[in-house]
Structure formats: structure tokens, C-alpha cells
C-alpha positions in Angstrom: 9.3 22.7 -13.5 7.3 21.2 -16.3 4.5 18.6 -16.6 5.2 15.3 -18.3 3.9 16.7 -21.6 6.3 19.6 -21.5 4.0 22.4 -20.4 5.0 24.7 -17.5 3.6 23.6 -14.1 2.6 26.6 -12.0 -0.1 24.9 -10.0 1.7 23.6 -7.0 4.9 24.6 -5.2 7.5 21.9 -5.7 8.2 21.4 -1.9 4.5 20.4 -1.4 5.1 17.3 -3.6 8.7 16.6 -2.7 8.8 16.9 1.1 6.0 14.4 1.8 7.5 12.0 -0.8 10.9 12.2 0.9 9.4 11.7 4.3 7.5 8.7 3.0 10.6 7.1 1.5 12.5 7.7 4.7 9.7 5.9 6.6 10.0 3.0 4.0 13.7 2.7 4.5 13.4 2.8 8.3 10.5 0.3 8.2 12.5 -2.1 6.0 15.5 -1.8 8.4 13.3 -2.5 11.4 11.6 -5.4 9.6 14.9 -7.1 8.9 15.9 -6.7 12.6 12.7 -8.3 13.6 13.4 -11.2 11.3 16.6 -11.9 13.1 19.2 -10.1 11.0 21.6 -8.5 13.5 21.5 -4.9 12.3 22.2 -1.8 14.5 19.1 0.2 15.3 19.2 3.9 16.3 16.7 3.4 19.1 15.0 0.5 20.9 11.7 1.7 19.7 12.4 1.4 16.0 11.7 -2.3 15.6 8.3 -1.8 17.3 7.5 0.9 14.7 7.9 -1.5 11.7 4.2 -1.8 11.0 3.2 1.8 11.5 6.2 3.0 9.4 5.4 0.7 6.5 1.6 1.2 6.5 1.1 4.7 7.7 4.4 6.4 7.2 5.0 5.1 3.7 1.9 3.8 2.1 -0.5 6.2 3.9 1.6 9.1 3.0 2.0 8.0 -0.6 -1.7 7.5 -1.1 -2.5 10.8 0.5 0.1 12.6 -1.6 -1.3 11.0 -4.8 -4.8 12.2 -4.0 -3.5 15.7 -3.0 -1.6 16.1 -6.2 -4.6 15.0 -8.2 -6.9 17.6 -6.5 -4.3 20.4 -6.8 -5.5 22.0 -3.6 -2.8 23.2 -1.2 -4.8 22.4 1.9 -5.1 18.8 1.0 -1.3 18.4 1.4 -1.9 18.7 5.2 -2.6 14.9 5.1 0.6 13.6 3.7 2.7 16.2 5.6 1.1 15.2 8.9 1.5 11.5 8.3 5.0 11.9 7.0 6.1 14.1 10.0 4.5 11.6 12.3 6.5 8.8 10.8 9.7 10.9 11.1 9.0 11.2 14.9 8.7 7.4 15.1 12.0 7.0 13.2 13.7 9.3 15.7 12.4 7.1 18.5 10.7 9.8 20.4 8.5 8.1 23.0 5.7 10.6 22.9 2.2 10.6 21.3 3.3 13.2 18.8 4.1 10.6 16.1 0.9 8.6 16.3 -1.1 11.9 16.6 0.5 13.2 13.4 -0.4 10.0 11.6 -4.0 10.2 13.0 -4.3 13.7 11.7 -3.1 12.6 8.3 -5.7 9.8 8.1 -8.4 12.3 9.2 -7.5 14.6 6.4 -7.7 11.8 3.8 -11.2 10.7 5.2 -12.4 14.3 4.8 -11.1 14.5 1.2 -13.0 11.4 0.2 -16.1 12.6 1.9 -16.0 15.8 -0.1 -15.2 13.9 -3.3 -18.2 11.6 -2.8 -20.4 14.6 -2.0 -19.4 16.2 -5.3 -19.5 13.0 -7.3 -21.4 10.2 -5.6 -19.7 7.2 -7.3 -19.2 3.8 -5.8 -15.4 3.9 -6.2 -15.2 7.1 -4.1 -17.4 5.5 -1.4 -15.1 2.4 -1.3 -12.0 4.5 -1.1 -13.6 6.7 1.5 -14.5 3.8 3.7 -10.9 2.6 3.3 -9.6 5.9 4.6 -12.1 5.6 7.5 -10.6 2.2 8.4 -7.2 3.8 8.5 -8.5 6.5 10.8 -10.2 3.9 13.1 -7.1 1.8 13.2 -5.0 4.8 14.2 -7.6 5.6 16.9 -7.4 2.1 18.3 -3.6 2.3 18.2 -3.5 5.5 20.2 -6.1 4.1 22.6 -3.6 1.3 23.4 -4.8 -1.6 21.4 -2.0 -4.0 20.4 -0.6 -3.9 16.9 -2.1 -7.4 16.0 -5.6 -6.0 16.7 -4.9 -2.8 14.8 -3.2 -4.3 11.7 -6.4 -5.7 10.2 -7.8 -2.2 10.1 -4.7 -0.9 8.4 -5.0 -3.8 6.0 -8.6 -3.0 5.3 -7.5 0.6 4.4 -5.0 -0.5 1.8 -7.2 -3.3 0.3 -10.3 -1.0 -0.1 -8.2 1.8 -1.5 -6.7 -0.4 -4.1 -10.1 -2.1 -4.8 -11.8 1.3 -5.2 -9.1 2.5 -7.6 -9.4 -0.7 -9.7 -13.2 -0.2 -9.7 -12.7 3.3 -11.0 -10.5 2.1 -13.8 -13.0 -0.6 -14.7 -15.8 1.9 -15.4 -14.8 1.5 -19.1 -16.0 -2.2 -18.9 -19.6 -1.2 -18.0 -20.0 -3.8 -15.3 -23.5 -5.1 -14.7 -25.5 -4.5 -11.5 -25.0 -8.1 -10.4 -21.2 -7.9 -10.8 -21.1 -4.7 -8.8 -23.2 -6.3 -6.1 -20.6 -9.1 -5.8 -17.9 -6.5 -5.4 -20.0 -4.8 -2.6 -20.5 -8.1 -0.9 -16.7 -8.7 -0.7 -15.8 -5.2 0.4 -18.7 -4.8 2.7 -18.0 -8.2 4.2 -14.4 -7.1 5.0 -15.7 -4.0 6.9 -18.2 -6.1 8.8 -15.5 -8.6 9.7 -13.2 -5.9 11.0 -15.9 -4.5 13.4 -16.7 -8.1 14.5 -13.0 -8.6 15.3 -13.3 -6.0 18.1 -15.5 -8.5 20.0 -14.6 -11.9 18.4 -11.1 -11.5 17.1 -10.7 -15.1 15.8 -14.1 -15.1 14.0 -13.5 -11.7 12.6 -10.2 -12.6 11.1 -11.6 -15.8 9.5 -14.5 -13.8 8.0 -12.0 -11.2 6.8 -10.2 -14.1 5.1 -13.4 -15.1 3.3 -13.9 -11.5 2.1 -10.3 -11.2 0.9 -10.6 -14.5 -1.0 -13.9 -13.3 -2.5 -12.4 -9.9 -3.5 -9.4 -11.6 -5.1 -11.7 -13.9 -7.1 -13.7 -10.9 -8.3 -10.6 -9.0 -9.3 -9.2 -11.9 -11.3 -12.5 -12.5 -13.0 -13.7 -8.9 -13.7 -10.7 -6.6 -13.5 -9.4 -5.3 -16.8 -5.9 -6.4 -15.9 -6.4 -9.9 -17.1 -7.5 -8.6 -20.5 -4.3 -6.6 -20.8 -1.9 -9.5 -20.4 -1.8 -9.9 -24.1 -0.7 -6.4 -24.7 2.9 -5.1 -24.8 5.1 -2.7 -22.9 3.8 -0.8 -19.9 0.2 -2.2 -20.2 1.5 -5.8 -20.0 3.8 -4.9 -17.0 0.9 -3.4 -15.1 -1.3 -6.3 -15.9 1.3 -8.8 -14.7 1.8 -6.9 -11.5 -2.0 -6.7 -10.9 -2.7 -10.4 -11.5 0.2 -11.7 -9.4 -0.9 -9.3 -6.6 -4.5 -10.8 -6.8 -3.0 -14.2 -6.3 -1.4 -13.2 -3.1 -4.6 -11.5 -1.9 -6.4 -14.8 -2.5 -3.6 -16.7 -0.7 -3.9 -14.3 2.3 -7.7 -15.0 2.4 -7.1 -18.7 2.6 -4.5 -18.2 5.3 -6.9 -16.0 7.2 -9.7 -18.6 7.0 -7.3 -21.4 8.0 -5.3 -19.8 10.9 -7.9 -17.4 12.3 -6.9 -14.8 14.9 -3.3 -15.6 15.6 -1.3 -12.6 16.8 2.3 -13.8 16.5 4.5 -16.5 15.0 4.9 -18.0 11.5 1.3 -18.0 10.4 0.8 -14.4 11.5 3.9 -13.4 9.4 2.7 -15.3 6.3 -0.8 -13.8 6.5 0.3 -10.2 6.9 3.0 -10.3 4.3 0.9 -12.1 1.7 -1.3 -8.9 1.8 1.2 -6.1 2.5 4.1 -7.4 0.3 2.5 -9.7 -2.2 -0.7 -7.7 -2.9 0.0 -4.1 -1.9 3.6 -3.8 -3.1 2.8 -5.6 -6.3 0.2 -2.9 -6.9 2.7 -0.2 -6.1 5.3 -1.7 -8.5 2.7 -1.8 -11.3 1.3 1.7 -10.8 4.7 3.4 -10.1 5.2 4.3 -13.8 1.9 6.2 -13.6 1.9 7.5 -10.1 5.5 9.0 -9.9 5.2 11.1 -13.1 1.9 12.6 -11.6 3.6 13.3 -8.3 7.0 14.5 -9.5 5.7 16.1 -12.7 8.5 14.3 -14.5 8.1 11.6 -17.2 9.2 8.0 -16.6 10.0 5.8 -19.6 9.0 2.2 -19.1 11.9 -0.2 -19.4 11.9 -4.0 -19.3 14.2 -4.0 -16.2 11.0 -3.1 -14.2 10.2 -6.8 -14.3 13.3 -7.7 -12.2 12.2 -6.3 -8.9 8.6 -7.6 -9.5 9.9 -11.1 -10.1 12.3 -10.9 -7.1 9.5 -9.6 -4.9 7.2 -12.6 -5.6 9.9 -15.2 -5.6 11.3 -14.0 -2.3 7.8 -13.8 -0.8 7.2 -17.4 -1.9 10.4 -18.4 -0.1 9.4 -16.4 3.0 5.9 -17.9 3.2 7.3 -21.4 2.6 9.6 -20.8 5.5 6.6 -19.7 7.6 4.4 -22.7 6.7 7.3 -25.2 7.2 8.5 -23.5 10.4 12.0 -23.0 8.8 13.4 -19.7 10.2 16.3 -19.6 7.8 14.0 -19.6 4.7 11.9 -17.0 6.4 14.9 -14.7 7.1 16.3 -15.0 3.6 12.9 -14.5 2.0 12.4 -11.4 4.1 15.8 -10.1 3.2 15.2 -10.4 -0.5 11.7 -8.8 0.0 13.6 -5.7 1.1 16.1 -6.1 -1.8 13.3 -6.2 -4.3 11.8 -3.0 -2.9 15.1 -1.2 -2.9 15.7 -2.3 -6.4 12.3 -1.0 -7.4 13.2 2.4 -5.9 16.6 2.4 -7.7 14.9 1.5 -11.1 12.3 4.2 -10.6 14.8 6.9 -9.7 17.1 5.9 -12.5 14.3 6.0 -15.0 13.4 9.5 -13.8 16.9 10.8 -14.0 17.6 9.2 -17.4 14.4 10.7 -18.8 15.2 14.1 -17.4 18.8 13.9 -18.8 17.5 12.9 -22.2 15.0 15.7 -22.2 17.7 18.2 -21.3 20.0 16.9 -24.0 17.1 17.1 -26.6 16.4 20.7 -25.5 
């Protein structure tokens, strides 16, 4: 195994990277299948519990495992891989439909490991971005605790949402260190992220008010990212830099849209508005970030280079177009639009996976031919 620059990689055993990644992708595929079933597509399911696991599989099984794996690879400490392994195995148990607490407990342990990692990172280097990402990991941990304690998924999902939003916001803040943001600008960032945390705790007692205040925080954070994040300045560049910038900016649009929906609809726990609010964040914002960062994240995790190609724009475009159709179906109460939009959300994600894997294999083949 070699690093992307061709040097031998003897730091980490390959299974430590590959096994959690495979488990995360399995959780993604099962979560997409369950999501399509929930939308009304008549698909066979291996167990009656799978459709109920759609949210946990997508958020914790895939996204949580991927984020934990990325951090573990960056730290190059074998013990840090306990996080993605635990969450990945927990997701596998959910896929298998085992009606025990083993799956949720595995995911809980994975989130606990990630919280400890960020605590140590902040202790070693007390930077704001580590604090934000650490709080995000804590929100994942709290959400998992509430889930295990028997809280309904609609009450737990905002905590999982907070985990992903703060993790991404913290990572963008870390990248924006080059811009030398002023103290006032950083305070605006803190107001938005801190407001989201306060809103989540408030939702435990006043769910409707908490969701509306969370919407204010999401809209505020989206505005901050559009105004101050370096992505907007990169739109005029070419190649990979422009692709990442397009993915970031379009994702910020959906984060702002989710904020408006949260303010407007409040604490609904089912139905069309609930679907629109959640997927504006999880699909429009989060997956847009994943699409944009994949050419950087996957080479780091796999220790294999990925050459940027213009075809990466196709799943990104399809993701946003299909989400617009889905949200329109939600707002207009047109189930057919919602179903087809949701179907092509899944197609866009699968196309993204195909493009990424093809780029890795092509680059590996080209390297072998050159050697």
C-alpha cells in the first residue's frame, strides 16, 4: 500500500481503514433502500425493522462512521478506530434486523469515542474549530442516549442534525483560518452555532419552540457561511477547487432553506413538512458537503489518489434537482413528486459512489500501467 504521493504507507493496517468504510457503505445502501420503502416504493425488505432504521442507518451508520473514520485516519492512532468500528458494527446489527439493544449500544459507543477524541484534540490545541466539532460529537452522543432511553425518532433527529451541522461548520471554520476572520465575525459564528445548541436543549421541554429557534440558528449559520466562507471566493477558479465551491455554496442554500422551513413549520413530527425540513438538511446540505469533499476525503482514507473529473458534477446536479422536486412535492402535498424526487435522491447518491469508485480504480490502473 502506498500513499497518494507514492510513498510506502506502513502507519495503519489496511483493514482498519477498509472494514469501517465497507460497514458505512453497507449502512448507506440499506438506509437508502429503507428510505425508498418509506416513500411508498414497493421494495422487498429483509426484516420489518429495516424501514424504522432508515434515520439511524443514514446518520449514525453511514455519516457518523465516515466522520469517525476520517478523524481516526488523520490521527493515525489505532485505538481511535474503535469509534468507526463500533458505529459500523452497530449499524450492521440494525441492517440484520436484530431486535436487541446491541445495535444502538454499538452506535452509542462509537459516538462516545468521537467525543473523547475531540476532547483530547481541544486539550492539546484549544482552537475554536475543535470546540465546535467536539460539541457536535457531544450532540450525537446525547441524541443516541435519548434514542436508547426510548425517545421517538422525531425528538432525536434534531440532535443528530446538530451533530452533522456543527461538524461541517467546524471543519469549514478550520479551513477559513487562512482568511484571518475578525473577532466580530467569529462572534457571529458562535451566536449561530451556540444558538443551535441552546435550541436543542430547549426542545426537550418546548419542542415546537426549540425547533423554530433551531431554524433561526440554521438560517443564521447558512448566511454566515455564504458571506464569510472561502467557498464563494473559489467559484471563479477551475477544476477541483470550483467543484468543491459549487458543492459548498449549493449546500448552504439548502441549509438556509431548512432554517426557513423550521421557523415556518415548528415542531411537526410527521408528514410533508417534516420530510421537507429533514431532507433539506440531510440531503441538500450534508450530502452536498460529502460530494464536494469526497475527492479529498477518500484519498486520505483509502491511501489512493482520485483524479478529479468533470463527471463529478452530474450526481451533484441530480442531487439538487431531485431534492427540489421532492421538496416541491412536500410543499404542494403531491406524493408522486415526493416519491420520484426521493427516488432520484438515491440515484444521485449511488451515481456519486460509482463515480468515486471508478475514479479510484482508473487512477490505480493508470499508476500500475505507468509503473
